[in-house]
N, C-alpha and C positions, 0 to 999 in steps of 0.2 A: 477588525474588530466589531463582532454582530453581536445584540443582546435584544430581549424582549422587554419593553421600559412598563410595561404595567406592575405599579408597586402595591405591595400590600401596606395597611396602615398599621405597622408592626412595634412592639414592644421591644422584642429580640430580633437582633439580625447575627443569622449563624453563617458563619463562610466555610465553602466548601471548595477547596481545589481539587480539580479531578484532572487524572493522566493515567492511562491505561489500565482502568479499573472495571471493565467491562463484567468481570466474574463476581465482583462484590458491592458494585454502585448501589444496585436494587435493594439489597438489604439495608444499606445506609440509608437511602432515601425513604424507604418503606418505614422504618425505626423513628426517623424526624417526622413523616406524616403521621405518625400513631402518637405523638406528644399529648400529654394531658394538658399541657400549656399549650393554647391556641396562637396566642398573639404572638406571631414569628414571622419571618419572611428567612429565605434561602437564597443567599447567593451562590449559584454554583459558576468557577469560572473552568471551562474547558481550555485547557491548557494544550491546546493542539494535539488530541488525544487520536494515534493512528489506528485504534479500535473504536467500537460503538459506543465509547463511554458519554461521547457528545450528544448523540442520538438518543440514548436513553435519557440524559437529563432533558433535554426537548420533551419526552414524552409527559415526564412528571411534570412540567412547568404549563402542558396543555391542559391538564386534567387537575392542577391545583395551582392558581394564581400566586402562592404565596412563595413558590418557586421559580428563581428567576435565574436565565442561564445567559453568561459572557460566554463568548467563542472568540479564542485568539491563537495566533500563532504561539509556537512553546516559548515559554520565557521562564518557567521555573516556577516552583511552589512560593518562593517568597515575593518573585513579581505577581503572580497571580493573587495573594494575598493583598497585597498592596491596591490592586484594583479592583477587588473586591470592597476594600473597605472605603474606597472613594465612592464605590457606589450605592453605599448605604441609604436606606431611607433617613432624612433628615428625623424622623418622628421617633427614631428608634433610640432607645437609653442604654441598650446592653449589647455587647457581642459576645459571642461564642464561637468556636473552632470546631469542627467535628472534620477527621482526615476520610476520604472517601471508601476505605477499605475497612474501615470501622462501623460499630453500630452502637446504639445508644437506647437502653433502658426507657418505657413511655413515660416516667417521670421524670427523666433528666433534666429538662428544663423549669419544670416547677418545682424541684427542689433547689437546685440553684437559685431562681428566682426567690423561692421563700428564705432561702438563706439570708443573701444581700441584701432583703428588705427588712427581715427580722433583726440582724444584728448592723443595720446600716452599715453595710461594709462596701468596701471599693471592688474586690473579689471575692468570689465564691468557688468553690473546689468540691467536686465529690471524688471519690474512690473509682479506680480504674482497676481492671484484670489484663493481665499479660495473655494475650489467646494464641494458643499453640494448636497444632493439629491434634496431638493425644491428649491435652490438658491446658488449664488456665492457672495463673498462680496471680494471687495478691502479694505483692511483696512486704507491703508493712500496713495490715489492715489496723483500723482505728476502733476504739470502742464505744467514743462519745465525739460530740461537736467540739472543735477547738477553735479558738478565736485568737489572732497572732495581731500585734503591731508590727508595725514595718521593720522595727530590729530584730525582732522574733520570727519575724519571716524570711528574712536574709539569712538567719542562722540556720534556719531548717531548709532551707532551699541548696545551702551551700553542703548541709550536712547529707543531702541528696536519700531523703527516706520518707518521709510522711507529706514531704513537697517536694516535686520533680519539677523540672523545667517545662515539661509539657503543656502546653496551650490548650490542649481538646478537651481535658476533664473540669476547665474553668468556664464562668463567667464575669466578664469586667463589663465595669461601668465606660461608657463610648468614648467617654472624657479622657479615659486612660490612655487610648490607642492614637497614640500622638507623633510617634516617630516609624518612618518606616521600617518593613524589614530589609535587611542587608540581601544585597545579590549573591544569595549562596544557597544549596539545597540539602545540606546537612546540620544540624543543630542551630537551625535559624530560630527555634524556640528559644532557645537560651539567650538571644540577643534581644529578643521582641521582651521577655520577661525582665530581663535586666535594664534594658532602657527605660519602661514603663515603671519600674520599682519605686522611683522618688514619689510617683503619685499614690503609692498603695500607703494608706493610714491603717487601713484594717482588713484581714483577711479572714475569711471562715473556711474552716473544713468539715465536711461531713463524713460519716462512718459508710454510707451508702453506697454499694458498688453499682454503679449506672453507666458506667462507659467502658466498651469492651474494644480493647487495643490489640487489634489484630498484627500478628507477627509473619511477616512476609519475605519471601527470598527476593523479590522484585520491588521491596522499598527502598528508601534511602538509604537508610542505615543498614541495610543486611545486602544492598547491592554489591558494594566494595568494603568487605569488611576490614581489608588491611588498610587501606587509604582511610578509612574512618576514625580508626584507631588514633592515629596521629592528628587528625584533625579534631577529635574529642577532646585530645589535650590544650591542644593549641586554643580554642575557643573557649575551654572550662578557664584557663589561667585569666583568659580576657575579660570573661563575665566574672570570674571573682574581684578582678582588679576595681572594675566597675562599682560593684556591690562594696567593696572594702572603701572607695572613694565615698560612697554616699552615706554608710554608716560603718564606720571604723571601730568603734565599741564591740558592734554586733560580734566581730570576728577577732577580738583581741587574745582568746582562748583557743583559737584554732590554728593547729599547726598545719597550714595548709601545703607545706612543703612536703610534709610527711606524705601527706594525699599525692601529690603530685609523683613525687618519686616510685611510689608503689604503684600508681596507675602507669607511669612510662614502663617499669619494669614487666607489670602483668601485662600491658598489650604488646610489649616486644617478645615476652615469651610465646604469646599463643600467635604471633605473626612468624615468628620462627619456625613453631611447630606446624602451622597450618596452610601459609602460603606456598604453592606450588611452583609458582614462578621466581627462580633464583634471584635475578636482578630488582624485580619487586621487591622481594624478601630483605635485600639488602638496603636498597634506596629508602624503604619506610621506615626500617631500623634505624637508618642513619638519620631519618628527617627526626623522629623522636629522641634522638640523642642530643640532637641540635637544640631543640626546644628545650629540653630540661637543661640545659646548662645555663639556662638563667635563672636557674632556683638555687637556693642556699646548699654548699656543697653536701653531699652524702657523707653520713657520720655512721659509726656502729653505734651510737647510742639511739638515734633517730631511726634506724631502719632495720637493727637486729643483724646478727652475722651473714645469714644468706643473703638477705636482701643488699647489703652492704658490700658484698662482694659482687652481685650481680650488677649494682648500680655502677660499681667502678671498671666492669668489663663494658656496659652499655656505653660509658663516657669516652673511655680509652682504647678497647677492644672488641668494637660491636662484632665482627667477624668472628671472633673466638666466641664472644656470646651467644651467637646463633648456633655455632657446633655445640656447645655444652647444651643449650635447650635441647636440640633436637637428639643429640645422645643419651639423653637420660630420659627419654620419652619415647615408650614404645605402644602405648595405644593408640587409640584413634583422638584425633586433635580435638580439642574444644568446640572449634569453628564445624567441623563436622559433625559431631553428636547434635549441635544445634540445627546446623542444616537440613537436618533429617525431620526434625520436627516443625520447621517453617511452614507454612501456606506458599501454594505456587504465586 
C-alpha cells in the first residue's frame, strides 16, 4: 500500500473509494475542490483500479495538498472505506462519504456543517437526485428542514422515503464511525447506518438538493441486477432486525412482513421477466423464495388477492411463478427500460 503522507489540518474528512471511474472522477474531485467550506481533507483510496483513476487522483494530490491518495490492491469498497477511516486526520471532527462517479454542489459541505452545528446534531443530510442520462429524479422532496430523534430516524429510514440508507448525502460526527464496514460490495451502506444508529440522538435534514447520484451500468447496484435483488432483501431484513432491537417501539405500527413479501414478489417478477440466463433466473428466484420463508406466512388480508396468489406460487411453485410472470408480459422488461437510461 502506498500513500502520500502530508495531512491537512481539517475539520471534515471526505472519504472517496475509487475504482475504474476515470470517465467521471475529475468531475467528482473538481466539485470537492470547489467547496465553499475550505477546512477539509479528502482521502482517496485507489482500490487497484485497472484504468487511469489512480493516476488522476495523484494529479489532484500534487496540486492540492488537501487530497491524499492511498493505493492498494483491489479489496472492494467496504475495505477501502475502512482503510480510509483509519487514515483520517486525528484533528478532524466530522466525516463525509462521496462516491467517485458522483458530484456535489459547491455548498454541499457548508450546508451539512451548518446543520450539524446549528442543531447540535450527530448527523446531517442534504437532498440528492438520481442522475440518469436523460433525466434526474428527486424521489421525495422536502419543503423545510426536519429534525429527528433516534426513534423518528429509525421510523423514517425503514419507511425508506425522506431518509435512505445512503452514506453519500450525509455528514457524521467522527466518533459515530466506530464499527467497520462488513466485507461486501453491495448495500454496505445499510450495515454502516444500522450499526452506527445507536449513537444517533439527533439527525437533521435539509431540503436543498446538493448531491448528484449518478446511475451507472458499471456500478455495484446495477452491475448484476438479478443477484442484487436477492441480496437487498436479505440485507434489508437483517438491517431492520438491528434497528428493531435498538428501538422496538419505533416500528411497532409497521407491518414489515407486508413490505418483505411485496419486495420479494416484485423482485422475483423483475428477474423472471428480465434475466436472460435461465439457470440464473431459476436460482435467484429460488434464493428469494428461501429468504422469504422466514417471514410470517402470507395471507389474503395482508397482500390482497393478486399478490397472495403470487406469494403462494413463489413459495411452493417457483417455476410456475416464472412461467406466469413471463407469459403475462409482452413489453420491454423493467430492467431493459432502466438499462437504456443508465450512464456507462
